[in-house]
C-alpha positions as CSV (number, residue, x, y, z in Angstrom):
1,X,-17.9,-20.2,-0.7
2,X,-20.0,-19.9,-4.1
3,X,-24.0,-19.7,-4.1
4,X,-25.7,-22.3,-6.2
5,X,-28.6,-20.8,-7.5
6,X,-30.6,-21.1,-10.4
7,X,-30.2,-18.6,-13.2
8,X,-31.5,-15.1,-13.0
9,X,-34.8,-14.3,-14.8
10,X,-33.9,-12.9,-18.1
11,X,-35.9,-9.8,-20.0
12,X,-38.6,-12.4,-21.3
13,X,-39.3,-13.5,-17.9
14,X,-38.0,-17.0,-17.8
15,X,-35.4,-18.7,-16.3
16,X,-34.5,-21.4,-18.5
17,X,-31.2,-23.0,-19.0
18,X,-29.4,-21.4,-20.9
19,X,-31.2,-18.6,-20.8
20,X,-32.4,-16.8,-24.5
21,X,-29.3,-15.4,-25.1
22,X,-28.3,-12.5,-27.7
23,X,-25.2,-14.7,-28.7
24,X,-23.2,-17.3,-27.5
25,X,-20.0,-18.8,-27.9
26,X,-18.9,-22.5,-27.9
27,X,-15.5,-23.4,-27.7
28,X,-12.9,-26.1,-26.8
29,X,-11.9,-25.7,-23.2
30,X,-8.3,-24.5,-24.2
31,X,-6.5,-21.1,-22.8
32,X,-5.9,-19.5,-26.2
33,X,-9.7,-19.1,-26.1
34,X,-9.8,-16.9,-23.2
35,X,-9.1,-14.0,-25.3
36,X,-11.5,-14.6,-28.1
37,X,-14.7,-14.8,-25.3
38,X,-13.6,-11.5,-23.8
39,X,-13.1,-9.6,-27.0
40,X,-16.7,-11.2,-28.1
41,X,-18.4,-9.6,-24.9
42,X,-16.1,-6.2,-25.3
43,X,-17.7,-6.3,-29.1
44,X,-21.5,-6.9,-28.0
45,X,-20.9,-4.3,-25.7
46,X,-19.5,-1.8,-28.0
47,X,-22.7,-2.4,-30.5
48,X,-25.1,-1.9,-28.0
49,X,-23.3,1.1,-27.0
50,X,-22.9,0.2,-23.3
51,X,-18.9,1.2,-23.1
52,X,-19.5,1.6,-19.4
53,X,-19.8,-1.8,-18.8
54,X,-16.7,-3.1,-21.2
55,X,-13.7,-3.1,-18.3
56,X,-15.6,-4.9,-15.6
57,X,-17.4,-7.1,-18.2
58,X,-14.1,-8.2,-20.0
59,X,-12.5,-8.6,-16.6
60,X,-15.2,-10.9,-15.2
61,X,-15.4,-12.7,-18.3
62,X,-11.6,-13.3,-18.6
63,X,-11.8,-14.7,-14.8
64,X,-14.8,-17.2,-15.5
65,X,-13.8,-18.7,-18.5
66,X,-10.0,-18.8,-17.5
67,X,-11.7,-20.9,-14.4
68,X,-14.0,-23.1,-16.7
69,X,-11.1,-23.9,-19.3
70,X,-8.6,-24.4,-16.0
71,X,-11.5,-26.8,-14.7
72,X,-12.0,-28.8,-17.8
73,X,-8.2,-29.1,-18.0
74,X,-8.0,-30.5,-14.4
75,X,-10.6,-33.3,-14.8
76,X,-9.7,-34.0,-18.6
77,X,-13.1,-32.7,-20.0
78,X,-13.6,-32.2,-23.3
79,X,-17.0,-30.9,-23.3
80,X,-16.9,-27.4,-24.8
81,X,-17.1,-24.3,-22.8
82,X,-20.1,-22.2,-23.7
83,X,-20.3,-18.5,-23.2
84,X,-24.0,-16.9,-23.2
85,X,-24.5,-13.4,-23.1
86,X,-28.1,-11.8,-22.4
87,X,-29.6,-8.7,-21.9
88,X,-32.0,-8.5,-18.8
89,X,-35.0,-6.2,-17.8
90,X,-33.5,-3.0,-16.7
91,X,-30.4,-2.9,-19.4
92,X,-28.3,-5.4,-17.0
93,X,-26.0,-7.7,-18.8
94,X,-25.7,-11.4,-18.0
95,X,-22.9,-13.3,-18.9
96,X,-23.0,-17.3,-18.3
97,X,-20.1,-19.7,-18.8
98,X,-21.0,-23.5,-18.8
99,X,-18.2,-26.0,-18.6
100,X,-18.6,-29.8,-18.3
101,X,-16.4,-30.4,-15.6
102,X,-17.4,-31.6,-12.1
103,X,-17.2,-29.7,-8.9
104,X,-18.5,-26.4,-7.8
105,X,-15.7,-23.6,-7.7
106,X,-15.1,-21.8,-4.5
107,X,-14.9,-18.0,-4.2
108,X,-11.6,-18.2,-2.4
109,X,-8.9,-20.8,-2.7
110,X,-7.6,-21.0,1.0
111,X,-4.4,-22.5,-0.2
112,X,-3.4,-19.3,-2.2
113,X,-0.6,-17.2,-0.6
114,X,-0.7,-13.5,-0.9
115,X,2.2,-13.5,-3.8
116,X,0.4,-16.0,-6.0
117,X,-1.5,-14.9,-9.0
118,X,-4.3,-17.6,-8.8
119,X,-7.2,-18.4,-6.7
120,X,-9.0,-15.2,-6.2
121,X,-11.1,-14.7,-9.4
122,X,-14.3,-15.4,-7.9
123,X,-13.7,-12.8,-5.2
124,X,-13.3,-10.3,-7.9
125,X,-16.9,-12.1,-9.2
126,X,-18.3,-11.5,-6.1
127,X,-16.8,-8.0,-5.4
128,X,-17.6,-6.4,-8.8
129,X,-20.8,-8.0,-9.9
130,X,-24.2,-7.0,-8.9
131,X,-24.7,-10.4,-8.5
132,X,-23.5,-13.9,-9.2
133,X,-24.0,-17.7,-8.7
134,X,-23.5,-21.0,-10.1
135,X,-25.8,-23.6,-11.3
136,X,-25.9,-27.2,-12.4
137,X,-26.3,-27.5,-16.0
138,X,-28.7,-29.3,-18.0
139,X,-29.4,-32.7,-17.8
140,X,-27.9,-35.3,-15.3
141,X,-24.0,-34.5,-16.1
142,X,-21.4,-32.7,-13.8
143,X,-21.1,-29.9,-15.7
144,X,-22.2,-26.2,-13.9
145,X,-22.3,-22.5,-15.0
146,X,-21.0,-19.8,-13.4
147,X,-22.9,-16.4,-14.2
148,X,-22.8,-12.8,-13.3
149,X,-25.0,-9.8,-13.8
150,X,-23.3,-6.3,-14.4
151,X,-25.5,-2.9,-14.3
152,X,-24.5,0.6,-15.0
């Protein structure tokens, strides 16, 4: 089960949705954009000289963005996916991925068999991130955001 939470507090002390970001990337819910989102996070980390976070940030971003794109496609949602990247106090990295699809993702798909390649992305997020959660998006729509926090 995924935790339904609020967005963690950023370095400015606020927890507004979306949090104050160092950058955002908005794109249609199409699989071809997963790589671009992953590379944007990589670039931000390299510019910030936070190379130690690059491999894990790229893996978790890829998992969460893929989940968002798949949820939108499954529900025929045309709302763009938004990836927001912020630096938190203490130098932690916050990545938030918003999609307009209804529902809350599960941390494990109990129907996934051992040989399947799907159904375990949020297990990786739960195991590798310092913290993570799911929060409702702005307004009354069905969307949600999955976020994770990485520390060195």
